[in-house]
C-alpha positions in Angstrom: 125.5 -32.6 -31.0 127.6 -35.8 -31.1 127.8 -36.0 -27.2 124.4 -37.9 -26.8 125.0 -40.8 -24.4 128.4 -39.6 -23.3 129.3 -39.8 -19.7 131.7 -37.1 -18.5 133.7 -37.2 -15.2 133.3 -34.4 -12.6 136.8 -33.1 -13.3 136.1 -32.9 -17.0 132.8 -31.2 -16.5 134.5 -28.6 -14.4 137.1 -28.1 -17.1 134.4 -27.7 -19.7 132.4 -25.0 -17.6 135.8 -23.2 -17.0 136.6 -23.2 -20.8 133.0 -22.1 -21.5 133.4 -19.2 -19.0 136.7 -18.2 -20.2 135.6 -18.2 -23.9 132.4 -16.2 -23.3 134.4 -13.7 -21.2 136.5 -13.0 -24.4 133.4 -12.0 -26.2 131.8 -8.3 -26.1 129.0 -8.3 -23.6 126.4 -7.7 -26.2 127.5 -11.1 -27.9 127.2 -13.3 -24.6 123.6 -14.2 -25.2 122.3 -17.5 -23.8 121.9 -18.9 -27.4 125.5 -18.0 -28.0 126.8 -19.8 -25.0 124.6 -22.7 -25.7 126.2 -23.1 -29.1 129.5 -22.8 -27.6 128.9 -25.3 -25.0 127.5 -27.6 -27.7 130.9 -27.5 -29.4 132.8 -28.0 -26.2 130.6 -31.2 -25.4 131.1 -32.4 -29.0 134.9 -32.0 -28.8 135.0 -33.6 -25.3 133.0 -36.5 -26.4 135.4 -37.3 -29.1 138.3 -37.4 -26.4 139.5 -33.8 -26.7 140.8 -32.7 -23.2 143.2 -29.7 -24.1 141.7 -26.4 -22.8 143.0 -24.4 -25.4 141.6 -26.7 -28.1 138.3 -26.7 -26.4 138.2 -22.9 -26.2 139.0 -22.7 -29.9 136.1 -25.0 -30.7 133.9 -22.9 -28.5 134.9 -19.6 -30.2 134.7 -21.2 -33.5 130.8 -21.6 -32.8 130.6 -18.0 -32.5 132.2 -17.2 -35.8 130.3 -19.8 -37.7 127.2 -18.4 -36.5 127.9 -14.8 -37.5 126.1 -13.4 -40.4 129.3 -11.9 -41.4 131.1 -15.2 -41.9 130.9 -15.1 -45.6 132.9 -11.7 -45.5 135.8 -13.2 -43.7 138.7 -14.5 -45.8 139.3 -18.3 -45.4 142.9 -17.5 -44.0 141.2 -15.5 -41.2 138.4 -17.9 -40.4 141.1 -20.4 -39.0 140.9 -20.0 -35.3 
């Protein structure tokens, strides 16, 4: 994770938490494991550490972590991989 040493303002922390909660809510319940949410949070933190503040972009980053972790990833065409 690239966010090591980053300092986030309380407003941004609230935004990141809301994005994580919203992204996780779109997943099937069986896919909402703590490891999945941790990977999603890692992606959100990484994007935020690079300066991203757009909730939609942060959500896409979170959900892309789920897709990339899927063992079915190799079966998805490159066009459909784009989130």
